[in-house]
Backbone as JSON, one array per atom type, in Angstrom:
{
  "sequence": "MSLSYQLSQLAIIKVTGEQAADFLQGQLTADVVNQTADSWQFAGHCDAKGKLWAIHRVVKTSPGFLLLTAQSCAADSLAQLKKFAVFSQVDITDVSAQYTVSFTPLSAQSTSPNQVSSNADDDVTLHLENAELSLAPAAQPQVETNDAVWLRYELEHGVAQLTPATIGEFVPQMVGLDRLGGVNFKKGCYIGQETVARMHYLGQNKRLPRLMSGLASAIPAPGDTLERQMGDNWRRAGAVLNAVRYDNGEVAVLAVLPADIEDNVTIRIKGDEQSQLTLHPKFDNQEISNE",
  "N": [[15.13, 7.39, -23.2], [14.28, 6.13, -20.03], [13.77, 7.94, -17.01], [15.19, 7.49, -13.79], [14.46, 7.48, -10.28], [15.7, 7.99, -7.08], [14.54, 6.62, -4.02], [13.7, 7.61, -0.75], [11.91, 7.07, 1.18], [11.09, 4.46, 1.46], [10.99, 1.51, 3.18], [12.8, -1.51, 4.0], [12.29, -4.67, 5.14], [13.81, -7.56, 6.32], [13.25, -11.0, 6.4], [14.3, -13.96, 7.59], [15.34, -17.42, 8.04], [14.69, -20.78, 9.22], [11.95, -21.15, 9.55], [10.75, -19.07, 8.22], [8.86, -18.74, 6.05], [6.54, -20.06, 7.03], [6.12, -18.58, 9.33], [5.53, -15.96, 8.34], [3.27, -16.64, 6.93], [1.41, -16.92, 8.91], [1.15, -14.35, 9.74], [0.63, -12.45, 7.74], [-1.69, -11.28, 5.18], [-1.5, -12.45, 2.68], [-0.79, -15.38, 0.62], [1.97, -16.64, 1.47], [3.5, -18.95, 1.67], [3.22, -20.37, -0.71], [4.38, -18.71, -2.54], [6.41, -17.79, -5.32], [9.86, -17.37, -6.42], [10.08, -15.76, -8.63], [8.18, -13.82, -8.66], [6.35, -11.08, -7.14], [4.2, -9.98, -4.45], [1.41, -8.19, -3.04], [0.73, -7.69, 0.45], [-1.08, -7.59, 3.49], [-0.5, -6.48, 6.85], [-1.96, -7.11, 9.76], [-3.67, -6.13, 12.83], [-5.1, -7.78, 15.74], [-7.76, -7.2, 15.43], [-8.15, -7.05, 12.77], [-7.37, -4.7, 11.58], [-5.19, -2.64, 9.66], [-1.67, -2.67, 10.1], [0.33, -2.27, 8.29], [1.07, -2.1, 4.75], [2.56, -4.3, 2.62], [4.95, -5.01, 0.01], [5.83, -8.14, -0.97], [8.72, -9.98, -1.44], [10.28, -12.9, -2.49], [13.33, -14.37, -1.61], [16.45, -16.25, -1.86], [17.47, -16.68, 0.8], [15.23, -16.05, 2.31], [12.7, -13.67, 2.85], [11.88, -10.41, 1.56], [10.33, -7.52, 2.74], [8.77, -4.82, 1.47], [7.91, -1.6, 2.3], [6.2, 1.46, 3.27], [8.18, 3.94, 4.9], [6.83, 5.29, 6.85], [5.17, 3.55, 8.21], [6.68, 1.4, 8.82], [8.13, 0.96, 11.23], [6.17, 0.34, 13.16], [5.04, -2.01, 12.1], [7.32, -3.67, 12.03], [7.91, -3.88, 14.76], [5.68, -5.32, 15.69], [5.92, -7.71, 14.25], [8.35, -8.68, 15.3], [7.58, -9.12, 17.89], [6.03, -11.42, 17.78], [7.85, -13.13, 16.69], [9.42, -14.44, 18.53], [8.45, -16.9, 19.01], [9.12, -18.47, 16.9], [11.56, -19.86, 14.59], [13.07, -17.55, 13.32], [14.66, -14.69, 11.87], [14.41, -11.22, 12.02], [14.97, -8.21, 10.52], [15.57, -4.7, 9.97], [16.68, -3.72, 6.99], [17.03, -1.52, 5.44], [19.07, 0.4, 5.13], [20.98, -0.97, 3.75], [20.42, -0.96, 1.11], [20.01, 0.68, -2.07], [17.21, 2.17, -3.31], [15.36, 2.48, -6.21], [13.08, 4.09, -8.45], [11.5, 3.68, -11.54], [9.59, 5.1, -13.91], [7.86, 3.86, -16.76], [7.25, 4.12, -20.28], [5.93, 2.14, -21.57], [4.73, -1.19, -20.99], [7.18, -3.4, -19.89], [7.43, -6.0, -19.07], [5.48, -8.64, -17.54], [3.36, -7.36, -14.99], [3.99, -7.68, -11.45], [6.05, -9.46, -11.66], [9.43, -10.59, -10.95], [12.8, -9.75, -11.4], [16.07, -10.94, -10.92], [19.47, -10.62, -10.14], [20.98, -11.21, -8.01], [20.56, -11.72, -4.44], [20.69, -9.2, -3.4], [20.23, -7.56, -5.49], [17.68, -6.72, -7.08], [14.78, -6.46, -9.12], [11.55, -5.24, -9.18], [8.82, -5.65, -11.22], [6.38, -3.44, -12.15], [3.16, -1.99, -12.96], [3.69, -0.51, -15.91], [6.14, 0.47, -14.9], [9.13, 0.25, -12.86], [10.64, -1.04, -9.9], [13.54, -0.94, -8.23], [16.05, -2.66, -6.37], [19.24, -2.3, -5.07], [22.68, -2.83, -4.03], [23.72, -0.59, -1.46], [25.97, 0.85, -2.09], [25.89, 1.46, -4.74], [25.9, 3.75, -7.59], [24.13, 6.78, -7.09], [20.97, 8.29, -7.93], [18.82, 11.09, -8.73], [16.94, 12.02, -5.89], [13.55, 11.54, -5.34], [10.77, 11.33, -3.87], [8.18, 12.14, -4.26], [7.38, 11.55, -6.86], [7.12, 8.8, -6.73], [5.11, 8.54, -4.73], [2.98, 9.74, -6.06], [2.62, 7.94, -8.18], [1.86, 5.6, -6.76], [-0.5, 6.48, -5.48], [-2.15, 7.08, -7.7], [-2.56, 4.55, -8.66], [-4.02, 3.38, -6.76], [-2.81, 2.46, -4.43], [-2.35, 2.5, -1.12], [-0.38, 4.34, 1.25], [0.34, 3.8, 4.45], [0.27, 5.8, 7.42], [1.21, 7.22, 10.65], [-1.23, 8.42, 11.32], [-3.15, 6.86, 10.1], [-2.66, 4.2, 10.6], [-3.91, 1.19, 11.89], [-6.56, 1.85, 11.45], [-8.11, 0.9, 9.32], [-9.57, -1.97, 7.73], [-8.21, -4.42, 5.43], [-9.81, -4.49, 3.0], [-10.98, -1.99, 2.91], [-9.05, -0.25, 2.03], [-8.57, -1.27, -0.41], [-6.91, -3.49, -0.69], [-7.56, -6.11, -1.28], [-8.38, -5.91, -3.94], [-5.94, -5.49, -5.1], [-4.83, -7.95, -5.01], [-3.76, -8.7, -2.62], [-4.89, -10.12, -0.53], [-5.56, -13.31, 0.5], [-8.19, -15.38, 0.55], [-8.45, -18.03, 0.98], [-6.37, -19.2, 2.29], [-4.67, -20.44, 5.28], [-5.03, -19.67, 8.82], [-4.39, -16.35, 10.03], [-3.25, -13.45, 11.79], [-5.93, -11.41, 12.62], [-7.59, -12.51, 10.72], [-10.27, -13.38, 11.06], [-11.98, -11.12, 11.14], [-11.39, -9.95, 8.61], [-12.13, -12.01, 6.81], [-14.84, -12.32, 7.46], [-15.95, -9.84, 6.68], [-15.56, -10.06, 3.97], [-16.96, -12.43, 3.07], [-19.54, -12.0, 4.02], [-20.2, -9.65, 2.92], [-19.84, -7.22, 4.28], [-18.26, -4.99, 4.13], [-18.38, -1.62, 3.61], [-16.96, 0.49, 2.64], [-14.59, 1.99, 0.44], [-11.48, 2.59, -1.34], [-11.03, 5.67, -3.04], [-10.08, 7.73, -5.75], [-9.53, 11.18, -6.21], [-9.53, 14.54, -7.49], [-8.66, 18.04, -7.6], [-9.13, 21.41, -6.44], [-7.36, 22.94, -3.74], [-6.35, 24.73, -0.85], [-4.21, 23.85, 0.59], [-2.16, 20.9, 0.74], [-3.94, 18.13, 1.76], [-3.56, 16.29, 4.82], [-2.71, 12.88, 5.72], [-5.41, 11.14, 7.16], [-7.0, 13.4, 7.48], [-10.27, 14.82, 7.5], [-12.86, 14.41, 5.1], [-15.56, 16.05, 3.47], [-18.88, 15.8, 2.1], [-21.13, 17.4, -0.14], [-24.48, 17.97, 0.63], [-27.25, 19.06, -0.45], [-27.73, 22.17, 0.93], [-25.99, 21.7, 2.9], [-23.1, 20.22, 4.55], [-21.69, 17.04, 4.99], [-19.89, 14.52, 6.81], [-17.69, 12.56, 4.88], [-15.51, 10.82, 4.57], [-12.07, 9.75, 4.94], [-8.76, 11.02, 4.39], [-6.19, 9.21, 2.77], [-3.72, 9.48, 1.33], [-2.07, 12.25, -0.32], [-1.15, 14.45, -3.02], [0.38, 17.26, -4.72], [-0.03, 18.44, -7.98], [1.92, 19.71, -10.78], [0.36, 21.59, -12.06], [-1.01, 22.81, -10.06], [-3.27, 21.6, -9.04], [-4.6, 19.28, -6.58], [-4.26, 15.8, -5.86], [-6.06, 13.22, -4.38], [-6.13, 10.31, -2.48], [-8.54, 8.46, -0.9], [-10.56, 7.0, 1.72], [-13.83, 6.21, 1.21], [-17.49, 6.08, 1.34], [-18.78, 3.14, -0.2], [-20.96, 3.36, -1.85], [-21.09, 5.97, -2.68], [-22.09, 8.76, -4.66], [-20.9, 9.35, -7.95], [-20.89, 11.91, -8.94], [-20.84, 13.66, -6.84], [-20.0, 16.54, -4.87], [-17.01, 17.19, -3.17], [-15.19, 18.29, -0.32], [-12.35, 19.42, 1.63], [-12.38, 19.21, 5.06], [-12.43, 22.17, 6.9], [-11.2, 23.6, 4.96], [-12.78, 25.56, 3.22], [-12.87, 26.51, 0.63], [-11.95, 24.53, -0.94], [-12.39, 22.02, -3.49], [-13.21, 18.95, -4.72], [-13.23, 16.4, -7.2], [-14.55, 13.24, -7.97], [-12.77, 10.47, -9.37], [-13.27, 7.74, -11.74], [-14.11, 4.49, -10.38], [-11.53, 2.23, -9.27], [-10.2, -0.45, -11.28], [-12.06, -3.51, -11.22], [-13.2, -2.99, -8.77], [-15.33, -3.48, -6.24], [-18.0, -4.28, -3.94], [-17.79, -7.37, -2.42], [-19.87, -10.19, -2.22], [-19.27, -12.77, -2.1]],
  "CA": [[15.6, 6.68, -22.02], [13.45, 6.42, -18.87], [14.45, 8.5, -15.85], [15.04, 6.78, -12.52], [14.48, 8.35, -9.12], [16.0, 7.29, -5.84], [13.51, 6.79, -3.0], [14.21, 7.62, 0.62], [10.82, 6.79, 2.11], [10.68, 3.07, 1.34], [11.74, 0.67, 4.1], [12.93, -2.91, 3.62], [12.4, -5.58, 6.28], [14.28, -8.87, 5.88], [12.8, -12.1, 7.26], [15.02, -15.18, 7.22], [15.3, -18.48, 9.03], [14.08, -22.05, 8.82], [10.49, -21.07, 9.59], [10.36, -17.75, 7.72], [7.63, -18.81, 5.26], [5.42, -20.41, 7.9], [5.89, -17.45, 10.22], [4.83, -14.9, 7.61], [1.95, -17.15, 6.57], [0.53, -16.68, 10.05], [1.14, -12.93, 10.07], [0.21, -11.6, 6.62], [-2.95, -11.65, 4.51], [-1.22, -13.13, 1.42], [-0.31, -16.75, 0.7], [3.42, -16.54, 1.35], [4.09, -20.29, 1.55], [3.21, -20.8, -2.1], [4.95, -17.67, -3.4], [7.61, -18.18, -6.06], [10.92, -16.37, -6.41], [10.03, -14.9, -9.82], [7.04, -12.9, -8.58], [6.12, -10.41, -5.88], [2.78, -9.8, -4.19], [1.02, -7.34, -1.92], [0.23, -8.38, 1.64], [-1.38, -6.72, 4.62], [-0.13, -6.91, 8.2], [-3.1, -6.63, 10.54], [-3.75, -6.41, 14.26], [-6.05, -8.84, 16.05], [-9.1, -6.78, 15.0], [-8.17, -6.99, 11.32], [-7.0, -3.36, 11.11], [-3.86, -2.7, 9.08], [-0.45, -2.04, 10.58], [1.16, -1.9, 7.15], [0.88, -2.76, 3.45], [3.88, -4.7, 2.15], [5.24, -5.79, -1.18], [6.61, -9.27, -0.49], [9.63, -10.56, -2.42], [10.94, -14.1, -1.98], [14.74, -14.51, -1.98], [16.94, -17.57, -1.47], [17.53, -16.88, 2.26], [13.99, -15.72, 3.0], [11.78, -12.74, 2.22], [12.0, -8.98, 1.76], [9.05, -6.82, 2.83], [8.95, -3.42, 1.11], [6.78, -0.84, 2.82], [6.48, 2.88, 3.53], [8.88, 4.22, 6.14], [5.89, 5.85, 7.82], [4.51, 2.5, 9.0], [7.6, 0.26, 8.95], [8.51, 0.71, 12.62], [5.07, -0.34, 13.86], [4.94, -3.37, 11.58], [8.51, -4.39, 12.46], [7.77, -4.18, 16.19], [4.69, -6.38, 15.85], [6.5, -8.95, 13.74], [9.35, -9.15, 16.25], [6.9, -9.58, 19.1], [5.59, -12.8, 17.56], [8.96, -13.94, 16.18], [10.06, -15.19, 19.61], [7.9, -18.25, 19.01], [9.52, -19.14, 15.66], [12.97, -19.79, 14.23], [13.19, -16.54, 12.27], [15.37, -13.45, 12.16], [13.73, -10.1, 11.37], [15.8, -7.01, 10.64], [15.39, -3.59, 9.04], [17.9, -3.66, 6.17], [16.85, -0.4, 4.51], [20.34, 1.09, 4.89], [21.84, -1.79, 2.91], [19.95, -0.91, -0.27], [19.55, 1.85, -2.79], [15.93, 1.85, -3.96], [15.06, 3.44, -7.28], [11.79, 3.93, -9.15], [11.61, 4.08, -12.94], [8.36, 5.06, -14.71], [8.09, 3.41, -18.13], [6.22, 4.54, -21.22], [5.21, 0.94, -21.98], [4.99, -2.34, -20.13], [8.32, -4.17, -20.36], [7.18, -7.4, -18.72], [4.23, -8.77, -16.79], [3.38, -6.82, -13.62], [4.14, -8.64, -10.36], [7.2, -10.33, -11.87], [10.67, -10.17, -10.32], [14.07, -10.12, -12.02], [17.08, -10.91, -9.88], [20.83, -11.06, -10.42], [21.46, -11.68, -6.7], [19.58, -11.38, -3.42], [20.75, -7.77, -3.12], [20.07, -6.87, -6.78], [16.34, -7.22, -7.43], [13.88, -5.52, -9.77], [10.13, -5.57, -9.18], [8.14, -5.09, -12.37], [5.06, -2.92, -11.81], [2.4, -1.59, -14.15], [4.4, 0.59, -16.58], [7.17, 1.02, -14.01], [10.0, -0.72, -12.2], [11.16, -0.69, -8.59], [14.79, -1.69, -8.18], [16.86, -2.69, -5.16], [20.64, -2.57, -5.37], [23.52, -2.53, -2.87], [23.73, 0.85, -1.15], [27.15, 1.5, -2.65], [25.67, 1.74, -6.15], [25.74, 5.18, -7.89], [22.81, 7.27, -6.76], [20.31, 9.2, -8.86], [18.03, 12.13, -8.06], [15.94, 11.57, -4.93], [12.24, 12.14, -5.62], [9.72, 10.48, -3.32], [6.88, 12.62, -4.73], [7.04, 10.81, -8.08], [6.67, 7.47, -6.27], [3.83, 8.68, -4.04], [1.97, 10.01, -7.09], [2.36, 6.67, -8.87], [1.1, 4.72, -5.87], [-1.82, 7.07, -5.29], [-2.94, 6.95, -8.93], [-2.84, 3.13, -8.85], [-4.85, 2.91, -5.66], [-2.0, 1.8, -3.41], [-2.24, 3.4, 0.02], [0.78, 4.31, 2.13], [-0.15, 4.09, 5.79], [1.04, 6.73, 8.24], [0.72, 7.14, 12.03], [-2.63, 8.86, 11.43], [-4.08, 5.88, 9.5], [-2.34, 2.86, 11.07], [-4.91, 0.66, 12.8], [-7.87, 2.46, 11.2], [-8.86, 0.3, 8.21], [-9.34, -3.36, 7.33], [-7.61, -4.43, 4.09], [-10.72, -4.19, 1.9], [-11.31, -0.56, 2.88], [-8.02, 0.44, 1.26], [-8.47, -1.92, -1.71], [-5.84, -4.48, -0.75], [-8.08, -7.31, -1.96], [-8.35, -5.62, -5.38], [-4.55, -5.58, -5.52], [-4.38, -9.33, -4.87], [-3.01, -8.82, -1.38], [-5.61, -10.89, 0.49], [-5.94, -14.66, 0.07], [-9.29, -15.79, 1.42], [-8.48, -19.5, 1.09], [-5.22, -19.67, 3.06], [-4.95, -20.72, 6.68], [-5.25, -18.57, 9.76], [-3.41, -15.3, 10.27], [-3.76, -12.48, 12.75], [-6.96, -10.55, 12.05], [-8.31, -13.16, 9.63], [-11.7, -13.52, 11.3], [-12.65, -9.9, 10.7], [-11.19, -9.78, 7.17], [-12.94, -13.01, 6.11], [-16.27, -12.03, 7.68], [-16.34, -8.71, 5.84], [-15.55, -10.52, 2.58], [-18.0, -13.4, 2.75], [-20.86, -11.48, 4.38], [-20.41, -8.38, 2.23], [-20.03, -6.19, 5.31], [-17.44, -3.8, 3.89], [-19.14, -0.56, 2.94], [-16.07, 1.59, 2.3], [-13.6, 1.66, -0.58], [-10.6, 3.71, -1.69], [-11.38, 6.4, -4.26], [-9.17, 8.8, -6.16], [-10.21, 12.42, -6.61], [-8.6, 15.65, -7.71], [-9.3, 19.35, -7.66], [-8.45, 22.57, -5.86], [-7.26, 23.02, -2.29], [-5.35, 25.72, -0.45], [-3.05, 23.11, 1.09], [-2.26, 19.46, 0.55], [-4.49, 17.52, 2.97], [-2.7, 15.31, 5.48], [-3.36, 11.59, 5.99], [-6.33, 11.18, 8.29], [-7.88, 14.56, 7.42], [-11.67, 14.51, 7.19], [-13.48, 14.93, 3.88], [-17.0, 16.28, 3.57], [-19.6, 15.84, 0.83], [-22.23, 18.35, -0.14], [-25.82, 17.41, 0.62], [-28.08, 20.24, -0.48], [-26.99, 23.33, 1.42], [-25.19, 21.28, 4.04], [-21.95, 19.35, 4.32], [-21.65, 15.92, 5.92], [-18.64, 13.76, 6.76], [-17.7, 11.56, 3.8], [-14.46, 9.83, 4.72], [-10.76, 10.21, 5.43], [-7.65, 11.04, 3.44], [-5.09, 8.28, 2.92], [-2.51, 10.18, 0.84], [-2.37, 13.33, -1.26], [-0.01, 15.13, -3.65], [0.01, 18.4, -5.55], [0.54, 18.38, -9.31], [2.58, 20.93, -11.25], [-0.64, 22.57, -12.46], [-1.62, 23.38, -8.87], [-4.32, 20.73, -8.5], [-4.2, 18.22, -5.67], [-4.87, 14.5, -6.04], [-6.28, 12.66, -3.05], [-6.64, 8.95, -2.32], [-9.28, 8.5, 0.35], [-11.55, 5.96, 2.0], [-15.16, 6.82, 1.12], [-18.56, 5.08, 1.24], [-18.75, 2.43, -1.47], [-22.11, 3.74, -2.67], [-21.11, 7.41, -2.9], [-22.38, 9.12, -6.04], [-19.7, 9.81, -8.64], [-20.97, 13.34, -9.26], [-20.94, 14.43, -5.61], [-18.94, 17.51, -4.61], [-16.32, 16.88, -1.92], [-14.21, 19.29, 0.1], [-11.55, 19.08, 2.8], [-12.92, 19.9, 6.23], [-11.58, 23.27, 7.32], [-10.78, 24.33, 3.76], [-14.09, 25.75, 2.59], [-12.71, 26.82, -0.79], [-11.5, 23.33, -1.67], [-13.42, 21.31, -4.26], [-12.63, 17.75, -5.29], [-14.11, 15.61, -8.07], [-14.2, 11.82, -7.95], [-12.42, 9.74, -10.57], [-13.95, 6.45, -11.79], [-13.59, 3.47, -9.47], [-10.42, 1.44, -9.78], [-10.62, -1.69, -11.94], [-12.48, -4.64, -10.39], [-13.49, -2.5, -7.41], [-16.72, -3.64, -5.9], [-18.23, -4.99, -2.69], [-17.96, -8.78, -2.73], [-20.74, -11.0, -1.38], [-18.89, -14.14, -2.42]],
  "C": [[14.76, 7.1, -20.81], [14.29, 6.93, -17.71], [14.17, 7.66, -14.62], [15.16, 7.77, -11.38], [14.77, 7.51, -7.88], [14.91, 7.61, -4.82], [14.14, 6.73, -1.62], [13.16, 7.2, 1.63], [10.28, 5.37, 2.0], [11.58, 2.22, 2.23], [11.76, -0.78, 3.6], [13.18, -3.74, 4.88], [12.78, -6.96, 5.75], [13.86, -9.93, 6.9], [13.47, -13.38, 6.77], [14.89, -16.22, 8.33], [14.52, -19.68, 8.54], [12.56, -21.96, 8.71], [9.96, -19.74, 9.03], [9.03, -17.78, 6.97], [6.42, -19.09, 6.14], [5.1, -19.26, 8.86], [5.1, -16.36, 9.53], [3.44, -15.34, 7.18], [0.94, -16.89, 7.68], [0.42, -15.22, 10.45], [0.49, -12.06, 9.01], [-1.03, -12.15, 5.92], [-2.73, -12.43, 3.21], [-0.74, -14.57, 1.68], [1.18, -16.76, 0.43], [4.06, -17.9, 1.1], [4.2, -20.72, 0.1], [3.76, -19.75, -3.07], [6.22, -18.18, -4.07], [8.61, -17.04, -6.11], [10.86, -15.42, -7.6], [8.84, -13.96, -9.81], [7.0, -12.24, -7.21], [4.62, -10.25, -5.68], [2.58, -8.82, -3.04], [0.59, -8.23, -0.75], [-0.04, -7.34, 2.71], [-0.9, -7.33, 5.91], [-1.14, -6.28, 9.14], [-2.91, -6.87, 12.04], [-4.85, -7.45, 14.49], [-7.48, -8.49, 15.62], [-9.19, -6.66, 13.48], [-7.84, -5.62, 10.75], [-5.52, -3.36, 10.72], [-2.8, -1.96, 9.86], [0.34, -1.5, 9.39], [0.68, -2.64, 5.91], [2.28, -3.04, 2.9], [3.84, -5.19, 0.71], [6.2, -6.89, -0.74], [7.41, -9.87, -1.64], [10.31, -11.77, -1.79], [12.37, -14.15, -2.5], [15.23, -15.87, -1.49], [17.08, -17.74, 0.05], [16.23, -16.59, 2.99], [13.11, -14.78, 2.22], [12.19, -11.29, 2.51], [10.6, -8.39, 1.77], [9.32, -5.34, 2.56], [7.71, -2.65, 1.55], [7.19, 0.61, 3.06], [7.19, 3.04, 4.87], [7.92, 4.65, 7.24], [5.17, 4.8, 8.66], [5.44, 1.33, 9.29], [7.91, -0.06, 10.41], [7.43, -0.03, 13.38], [4.95, -1.78, 13.41], [6.11, -4.22, 12.06], [8.39, -4.79, 13.92], [6.79, -5.32, 16.43], [5.22, -7.72, 15.36], [7.5, -9.53, 14.74], [8.71, -9.69, 17.52], [6.48, -11.04, 18.97], [6.73, -13.71, 17.11], [9.63, -14.77, 17.27], [9.57, -16.63, 19.65], [8.32, -19.05, 17.77], [11.02, -18.98, 15.43], [13.13, -18.85, 13.04], [14.03, -15.38, 12.78], [14.71, -12.34, 11.36], [14.55, -8.84, 11.6], [15.38, -5.96, 9.62], [16.7, -3.42, 8.28], [17.84, -2.5, 5.18], [18.18, 0.27, 4.15], [21.27, 0.31, 3.97], [21.5, -1.68, 1.42], [19.81, 0.52, -0.78], [18.3, 1.45, -3.54], [15.64, 2.91, -5.0], [13.77, 3.06, -7.99], [11.93, 4.47, -10.56], [10.26, 3.99, -13.63], [8.7, 4.67, -16.15], [6.95, 3.85, -19.02], [5.38, 3.36, -21.68], [5.6, -0.21, -21.06], [6.12, -3.18, -20.7], [8.18, -5.66, -20.09], [5.92, -7.45, -17.9], [4.35, -8.14, -15.41], [3.45, -7.96, -12.62], [5.26, -9.65, -10.59], [8.44, -9.73, -11.21], [11.85, -10.65, -11.16], [15.15, -9.97, -10.97], [18.41, -11.41, -10.39], [21.47, -11.64, -9.15], [20.43, -11.24, -5.67], [19.58, -9.89, -3.07], [20.67, -6.95, -4.4], [18.79, -7.37, -7.43], [15.53, -6.11, -8.08], [12.46, -6.05, -9.73], [9.49, -4.89, -10.37], [6.71, -4.72, -11.96], [4.31, -2.63, -13.1], [3.04, -0.34, -14.74], [5.43, 1.27, -15.68], [8.01, -0.13, -13.46], [10.48, -0.16, -10.87], [12.38, -1.56, -8.36], [15.5, -1.54, -6.84], [18.28, -3.06, -5.55], [21.46, -2.28, -4.12], [23.68, -1.03, -2.69], [24.92, 1.58, -1.75], [26.99, 1.87, -4.12], [25.54, 3.25, -6.38], [24.3, 5.62, -7.67], [22.28, 8.21, -7.85], [19.5, 10.2, -8.05], [17.0, 11.51, -7.11], [14.63, 12.29, -5.19], [11.15, 11.2, -5.15], [8.34, 10.9, -3.82], [6.43, 11.87, -5.99], [6.49, 9.43, -7.71], [5.3, 7.57, -5.61], [2.71, 8.93, -5.05], [1.62, 8.73, -7.84], [1.5, 5.75, -8.01], [-0.33, 5.21, -5.71], [-2.7, 6.84, -6.51], [-3.28, 5.49, -9.25], [-3.59, 2.52, -7.66], [-4.1, 2.16, -4.59], [-1.78, 2.78, -2.26], [-0.91, 3.23, 0.73], [0.29, 4.73, 3.51], [0.82, 4.98, 6.55], [0.54, 6.6, 9.68], [-0.74, 7.53, 12.18], [-3.62, 7.81, 10.92], [-3.75, 4.44, 9.89], [-3.41, 2.41, 12.07], [-6.31, 1.2, 12.6], [-8.73, 1.67, 10.21], [-8.54, -1.18, 8.05], [-8.85, -3.35, 5.88], [-8.55, -4.03, 2.96], [-11.04, -2.7, 1.8], [-10.28, 0.25, 2.11], [-7.74, -0.27, -0.06], [-7.38, -2.96, -1.81], [-6.3, -5.77, -1.42], [-8.07, -7.12, -3.47], [-6.94, -5.76, -5.93], [-3.99, -7.0, -5.41], [-3.64, -9.59, -3.59], [-3.7, -9.55, -0.26], [-6.0, -12.23, -0.11], [-6.97, -15.18, 1.05], [-9.36, -17.3, 1.61], [-7.31, -20.06, 1.9], [-5.63, -19.94, 4.5], [-5.04, -19.47, 7.53], [-4.08, -17.59, 9.79], [-4.04, -14.29, 11.21], [-4.74, -11.53, 12.06], [-7.83, -11.21, 11.01], [-9.83, -13.18, 9.84], [-12.47, -12.29, 10.8], [-12.57, -9.73, 9.19], [-12.08, -10.74, 6.39], [-14.43, -12.72, 6.26], [-16.74, -10.88, 6.78], [-16.42, -9.13, 4.37], [-16.77, -11.38, 2.28], [-19.41, -12.91, 3.08], [-21.14, -10.14, 3.72], [-20.59, -7.22, 3.17], [-19.18, -4.94, 5.09], [-18.21, -2.78, 3.07], [-18.28, 0.65, 2.58], [-14.98, 1.1, 1.35], [-12.67, 2.84, -0.82], [-11.04, 4.35, -3.0], [-10.34, 7.5, -4.5], [-9.98, 10.0, -6.59], [-9.15, 13.49, -6.81], [-9.38, 16.95, -7.8], [-8.46, 20.42, -7.0], [-8.46, 22.51, -4.34], [-6.16, 24.01, -1.94], [-4.08, 25.06, 0.06], [-3.25, 21.63, 0.81], [-2.81, 18.83, 1.83], [-3.55, 16.45, 3.52], [-3.44, 13.99, 5.65], [-4.2, 11.68, 7.26], [-7.25, 12.37, 8.3], [-9.28, 14.13, 6.97], [-12.11, 15.16, 5.88], [-14.98, 15.05, 4.09], [-17.64, 16.28, 2.19], [-20.8, 16.77, 0.97], [-23.56, 17.62, -0.26], [-26.8, 18.57, 0.72], [-27.26, 21.45, -0.08], [-26.04, 22.97, 2.56], [-24.0, 20.4, 3.61], [-21.92, 18.28, 5.4], [-20.34, 15.15, 5.74], [-18.74, 12.67, 5.69], [-16.65, 10.48, 4.01], [-13.16, 10.47, 5.18], [-9.7, 10.1, 4.36], [-6.64, 9.94, 3.79], [-3.77, 8.96, 2.55], [-2.93, 11.26, -0.14], [-1.08, 13.93, -1.8], [-0.53, 16.35, -4.41], [0.73, 18.28, -6.89], [1.16, 19.72, -9.69], [1.58, 22.01, -11.65], [-1.39, 23.19, -11.28], [-2.72, 22.54, -8.27], [-3.74, 19.74, -7.5], [-4.92, 16.94, -6.08], [-4.93, 13.83, -4.68], [-6.78, 11.23, -3.18], [-7.28, 8.88, -0.95], [-10.18, 7.28, 0.49], [-12.91, 6.63, 2.09], [-16.22, 5.72, 1.13], [-18.57, 4.45, -0.15], [-19.86, 2.89, -2.41], [-22.17, 5.25, -2.93], [-21.32, 7.73, -4.38], [-21.14, 9.71, -6.7], [-19.7, 11.31, -8.89], [-21.07, 14.22, -8.02], [-19.77, 15.39, -5.5], [-18.35, 17.25, -3.23], [-15.34, 18.01, -1.6], [-13.45, 18.76, 1.32], [-12.09, 19.87, 3.98], [-11.93, 20.95, 6.7], [-11.04, 24.11, 6.18], [-12.02, 24.53, 2.9], [-14.01, 26.07, 1.11], [-12.26, 25.6, -1.6], [-12.67, 22.66, -2.38], [-12.77, 20.16, -5.01], [-13.67, 16.97, -6.08], [-13.63, 14.17, -8.1], [-13.79, 11.32, -9.32], [-13.21, 8.43, -10.61], [-13.34, 5.47, -10.8], [-12.41, 2.76, -10.11], [-10.96, 0.14, -10.37], [-10.98, -2.76, -10.92], [-12.81, -4.23, -8.96], [-14.98, -2.6, -7.16], [-16.82, -4.34, -4.54], [-18.52, -6.44, -3.04], [-18.89, -9.44, -1.72], [-20.46, -12.49, -1.58], [-18.97, -15.04, -1.2]]
}
């Protein structure tokens, strides 16, 4: 039997109203208008310069949409959405307290990833890759709280969780949101689209998310600088998105690095001279697009 873990660091934003779909279509990087109720999708929420406020999982329900995102960036995204909502017939609320969110790692895939099972609008299961993310009324029996298990899963699958240190720092492609299907380059206009589209079609994005692991005296914080060894010297390589420590003492780090960085390069955390990190292979379908 698979163990489930309650999550405390996942926020849920509810968007309802007659114009909910059209409103989100003009705010997020995904094609929300054509989304079906039996599937979920990633979407980015960008500022006018194409830099990310938040990364959402978007779920369509009968009264509107649920946006699942990290608590660390939910307040900023919610504030920006509400700022533009005055021009549309939509209601936007943080409903995190109304739900119990649980994460269940699975030994095998039970159904297609990106699918949604629903018994009611407040009882929804998102099917992930070898895992499930479930929303239930807050009164449901609770299980062990363990956000570290969830963060490790996200990190190992190349899904960044933005924090105050990384909000507004990266365009969607730099954190691999396009690889996750969270950017639709054929939909209509949305905030930040010009920058996102230009980087895609002109091949201007030169940074990608990479996973690495190794030794460090402390878990690096989001936004911490990474350095790569170049002969006897060390040069800035990129920035930490998220990091966790495994039971064996090693740390795993998801970071934004140059797309052309050599896989065998030695990387360390700036300020931790004894740290040493080794790059993992690129995530599936990860490449610079000149389409």
